[in-house]
BADO-343896 format. One record per residue: residue in one letter; x negated, y, z of N, C-alpha, C in turn. Coordinates in Angstrom, 3 decimals, decimal comma. Layout:
! residues N
{residuo=A&n.xx=X&n.yy=Y&n.zz=Z&ca.xx=X&ca.yy=Y&ca.zz=Z&c.xx=X&c.yy=Y&c.zz=Z}
...
! end
This chain:
! residues 56
{residuo=M&n.xx=-50,144&n.yy=-12,134&n.zz=14,925&ca.xx=-49,234&ca.yy=-12,852&ca.zz=15,783&c.xx=-48,793&c.yy=-14,141&c.zz=15,104}
{residuo=T&n.xx=-48,715&n.yy=-15,181&n.zz=15,862&ca.xx=-48,268&ca.yy=-16,462&ca.zz=15,333&c.xx=-46,779&c.yy=-16,627&c.zz=15,615}
{residuo=Y&n.xx=-46,073&n.yy=-17,183&n.zz=14,656&ca.xx=-44,638&ca.yy=-17,426&ca.zz=14,818&c.xx=-44,391&c.yy=-18,922&c.zz=14,948}
{residuo=R&n.xx=-43,333&n.yy=-19,267&n.zz=15,702&ca.xx=-42,964&ca.yy=-20,654&ca.zz=15,933&c.xx=-41,447&c.yy=-20,761&c.zz=15,851}
{residuo=I&n.xx=-40,963&n.yy=-21,849&n.zz=15,276&ca.xx=-39,530&ca.yy=-22,091&ca.zz=15,187&c.xx=-39,125&c.yy=-22,979&c.zz=16,363}
{residuo=T&n.xx=-38,168&n.yy=-22,510&n.zz=17,141&ca.xx=-37,731&ca.yy=-23,232&ca.zz=18,339&c.xx=-36,677&c.yy=-24,283&c.zz=18,008}
{residuo=D&n.xx=-36,270&n.yy=-25,016&n.zz=19,032&ca.xx=-35,240&ca.yy=-26,041&ca.zz=18,872&c.xx=-33,861&c.yy=-25,452&c.zz=18,600}
{residuo=D&n.xx=-33,729&n.yy=-24,130&n.zz=18,660&ca.xx=-32,460&ca.yy=-23,472&ca.zz=18,340&c.xx=-32,217&c.yy=-23,385&c.zz=16,835}
{residuo=C&n.xx=-33,169&n.yy=-23,851&n.zz=16,036&ca.xx=-33,081&ca.yy=-23,814&ca.zz=14,576&c.xx=-31,815&c.yy=-24,521&c.zz=14,095}
{residuo=L&n.xx=-31,083&n.yy=-23,862&n.zz=13,204&ca.xx=-29,852&ca.yy=-24,408&ca.zz=12,634&c.xx=-30,099&c.yy=-25,178&c.zz=11,335}
{residuo=C&n.xx=-31,338&n.yy=-25,186&n.zz=10,865&ca.xx=-31,718&ca.yy=-25,832&ca.zz=9,596&c.xx=-30,940&c.yy=-25,254&c.zz=8,422}
{residuo=C&n.xx=-30,704&n.yy=-23,950&n.zz=8,457&ca.xx=-29,939&ca.yy=-23,295&ca.zz=7,391&c.xx=-30,814&c.yy=-22,914&c.zz=6,192}
{residuo=G&n.xx=-32,128&n.yy=-22,784&n.zz=6,412&ca.xx=-33,038&ca.yy=-22,460&ca.zz=5,328&c.xx=-33,212&c.yy=-20,981&c.zz=5,041}
{residuo=A&n.xx=-32,554&n.yy=-20,120&n.zz=5,796&ca.xx=-32,662&ca.yy=-18,679&ca.zz=5,552&c.xx=-34,104&c.yy=-18,204&c.zz=5,668}
{residuo=C&n.xx=-34,831&n.yy=-18,718&n.zz=6,629&ca.xx=-36,222&ca.yy=-18,305&ca.zz=6,823&c.xx=-37,097&c.yy=-18,748&c.zz=5,655}
{residuo=A&n.xx=-36,913&n.yy=-19,977&n.zz=5,208&ca.xx=-37,710&ca.yy=-20,517&ca.zz=4,105&c.xx=-37,448&c.yy=-19,761&c.zz=2,808}
{residuo=D&n.xx=-36,197&n.yy=-19,397&n.zz=2,575&ca.xx=-35,837&ca.yy=-18,669&ca.zz=1,361&c.xx=-36,496&c.yy=-17,297&c.zz=1,298}
{residuo=E&n.xx=-36,717&n.yy=-16,678&n.zz=2,440&ca.xx=-37,258&ca.yy=-15,323&ca.zz=2,477&c.xx=-38,768&c.yy=-15,252&c.zz=2,681}
{residuo=C&n.xx=-39,406&n.yy=-16,361&n.zz=3,020&ca.xx=-40,841&ca.yy=-16,357&ca.zz=3,309&c.xx=-41,649&c.yy=-16,043&c.zz=2,048}
{residuo=P&n.xx=-42,421&n.yy=-14,939&n.zz=2,058&ca.xx=-43,179&ca.yy=-14,550&ca.zz=0,869&c.xx=-44,372&c.yy=-15,456&c.zz=0,566}
{residuo=S&n.xx=-44,808&n.yy=-16,242&n.zz=1,541&ca.xx=-45,960&ca.yy=-17,107&ca.zz=1,307&c.xx=-45,592&c.yy=-18,594&c.zz=1,261}
{residuo=S&n.xx=-44,306&n.yy=-18,892&n.zz=1,215&ca.xx=-43,819&ca.yy=-20,282&ca.zz=1,160&c.xx=-44,422&c.yy=-21,138&c.zz=2,267}
{residuo=A&n.xx=-44,495&n.yy=-20,570&n.zz=3,462&ca.xx=-45,110&ca.yy=-21,254&ca.zz=4,593&c.xx=-44,124&c.yy=-22,067&c.zz=5,420}
{residuo=I&n.xx=-42,848&n.yy=-22,026&n.zz=5,081&ca.xx=-41,838&ca.yy=-22,700&ca.zz=5,892&c.xx=-41,199&c.yy=-23,833&c.zz=5,095}
{residuo=G&n.xx=-41,113&n.yy=-24,989&n.zz=5,734&ca.xx=-40,504&ca.yy=-26,143&ca.zz=5,087&c.xx=-39,716&c.yy=-26,961&c.zz=6,090}
{residuo=E&n.xx=-38,967&n.yy=-27,918&n.zz=5,577&ca.xx=-38,150&ca.yy=-28,778&ca.zz=6,432&c.xx=-39,030&c.yy=-29,755&c.zz=7,190}
{residuo=G&n.xx=-38,774&n.yy=-29,840&n.zz=8,488&ca.xx=-39,420&ca.yy=-30,836&ca.zz=9,320&c.xx=-38,442&c.yy=-31,966&c.zz=9,589}
{residuo=E&n.xx=-38,720&n.yy=-32,772&n.zz=10,606&ca.xx=-37,835&ca.yy=-33,890&ca.zz=10,921&c.xx=-36,481&c.yy=-33,437&c.zz=11,440}
{residuo=D&n.xx=-36,489&n.yy=-32,496&n.zz=12,387&ca.xx=-35,225&ca.yy=-32,058&ca.zz=12,984&c.xx=-35,038&c.yy=-30,557&c.zz=12,975}
{residuo=K&n.xx=-35,985&n.yy=-29,826&n.zz=12,405&ca.xx=-35,899&ca.yy=-28,374&ca.zz=12,267&c.xx=-36,933&c.yy=-27,932&c.zz=11,234}
{residuo=Y&n.xx=-36,842&n.yy=-26,695&n.zz=10,828&ca.xx=-37,841&ca.yy=-26,166&ca.zz=9,907&c.xx=-39,136&c.yy=-25,922&c.zz=10,665}
{residuo=V&n.xx=-40,256&n.yy=-25,946&n.zz=9,951&ca.xx=-41,564&ca.yy=-25,741&ca.zz=10,573&c.xx=-42,364&c.yy=-24,732&c.zz=9,746}
{residuo=I&n.xx=-43,270&n.yy=-24,047&n.zz=10,419&ca.xx=-44,127&ca.yy=-23,053&ca.zz=9,770&c.xx=-45,525&c.yy=-23,637&c.zz=9,610}
{residuo=D&n.xx=-46,032&n.yy=-23,623&n.zz=8,391&ca.xx=-47,401&ca.yy=-24,049&ca.zz=8,116&c.xx=-48,300&c.yy=-22,866&c.zz=8,457}
{residuo=Q&n.xx=-49,011&n.yy=-22,962&n.zz=9,560&ca.xx=-49,821&ca.yy=-21,838&ca.zz=10,037&c.xx=-50,959&c.yy=-21,477&c.zz=9,087}
{residuo=D&n.xx=-51,384&n.yy=-22,414&n.zz=8,253&ca.xx=-52,443&ca.yy=-22,120&ca.zz=7,283&c.xx=-51,949&c.yy=-21,227&c.zz=6,149}
{residuo=K&n.xx=-50,644&n.yy=-21,273&n.zz=5,865&ca.xx=-50,067&ca.yy=-20,453&ca.zz=4,796&c.xx=-49,438&c.yy=-19,162&c.zz=5,319}
{residuo=C&n.xx=-49,067&n.yy=-19,138&n.zz=6,593&ca.xx=-48,355&ca.yy=-18,000&ca.zz=7,176&c.xx=-49,218&c.yy=-16,738&c.zz=7,161}
{residuo=V&n.xx=-48,642&n.yy=-15,632&n.zz=6,700&ca.xx=-49,343&ca.yy=-14,349&ca.zz=6,681&c.xx=-48,898&c.yy=-13,453&c.zz=7,842}
{residuo=E&n.xx=-48,090&n.yy=-14,022&n.zz=8,752&ca.xx=-47,663&ca.yy=-13,354&ca.zz=9,979&c.xx=-46,944&c.yy=-12,034&c.zz=9,731}
{residuo=C&n.xx=-46,081&n.yy=-12,017&n.zz=8,716&ca.xx=-45,365&ca.yy=-10,791&ca.zz=8,366&c.xx=-44,092&c.yy=-10,584&c.zz=9,181}
{residuo=G&n.xx=-43,525&n.yy=-11,671&n.zz=9,742&ca.xx=-42,319&ca.yy=-11,567&ca.zz=10,550&c.xx=-41,017&c.yy=-11,610&c.zz=9,775}
{residuo=T&n.xx=-41,090&n.yy=-11,771&n.zz=8,466&ca.xx=-39,881&ca.yy=-11,820&ca.zz=7,643&c.xx=-38,977&c.yy=-12,972&c.zz=8,073}
{residuo=C&n.xx=-39,566&n.yy=-14,084&n.zz=8,447&ca.xx=-38,775&ca.yy=-15,239&ca.zz=8,876&c.xx=-37,942&c.yy=-14,906&c.zz=10,112}
{residuo=A&n.xx=-38,560&n.yy=-14,299&n.zz=11,087&ca.xx=-37,861&ca.yy=-13,949&ca.zz=12,327&c.xx=-36,750&c.yy=-12,934&c.zz=12,067}
{residuo=E&n.xx=-37,004&n.yy=-12,004&n.zz=11,171&ca.xx=-36,004&ca.yy=-10,981&ca.zz=10,845&c.xx=-34,784&c.yy=-11,579&c.zz=10,162}
{residuo=N&n.xx=-34,956&n.yy=-12,681&n.zz=9,438&ca.xx=-33,872&ca.yy=-13,271&ca.zz=8,658&c.xx=-33,224&c.yy=-14,494&c.zz=9,297}
{residuo=C&n.xx=-33,667&n.yy=-14,880&n.zz=10,481&ca.xx=-33,114&ca.yy=-16,055&ca.zz=11,142&c.xx=-31,810&c.yy=-15,700&c.zz=11,854}
{residuo=P&n.xx=-30,672&n.yy=-16,270&n.zz=11,425&ca.xx=-29,393&ca.yy=-15,952&ca.zz=12,054&c.xx=-29,263&c.yy=-16,489&c.zz=13,478}
{residuo=A&n.xx=-30,071&n.yy=-17,493&n.zz=13,828&ca.xx=-29,993&ca.yy=-18,085&ca.zz=15,161&c.xx=-31,035&c.yy=-17,500&c.zz=16,118}
{residuo=E&n.xx=-31,843&n.yy=-16,578&n.zz=15,603&ca.xx=-32,952&ca.yy=-15,999&ca.zz=16,385&c.xx=-33,827&c.yy=-17,102&c.zz=16,973}
{residuo=A&n.xx=-34,091&n.yy=-18,120&n.zz=16,147&ca.xx=-34,840&ca.yy=-19,284&ca.zz=16,575&c.xx=-36,335&c.yy=-19,184&c.zz=16,271}
{residuo=I&n.xx=-36,778&n.yy=-18,050&n.zz=15,762&ca.xx=-38,198&ca.yy=-17,887&ca.zz=15,443&c.xx=-38,777&c.yy=-16,851&c.zz=16,393}
{residuo=V&n.xx=-39,812&n.yy=-17,268&n.zz=17,126&ca.xx=-40,387&ca.yy=-16,411&ca.zz=18,159&c.xx=-41,877&c.yy=-16,215&c.zz=17,920}
{residuo=E&n.xx=-42,389&n.yy=-15,130&n.zz=18,448&ca.xx=-43,819&ca.yy=-14,854&ca.zz=18,402&c.xx=-44,495&c.yy=-15,601&c.zz=19,548}
{residuo=E&n.xx=-45,679&n.yy=-16,097&n.zz=19,287&ca.xx=-46,441&ca.yy=-16,766&ca.zz=20,347&c.xx=-47,579&c.yy=-15,892&c.zz=20,791}
! end
């Protein structure tokens, strides 16, 4: 499953801090997931306080 960060992102960094593959980084106006590094574990979605990470 592919994950995507929506516009509801608070830019708090909780997802990036918990990502085991360092696939999440700061974008222009929200965090973004590098799909080449993502291992699709769902840890980011589980740790997002804004529930801004969704499965595609």
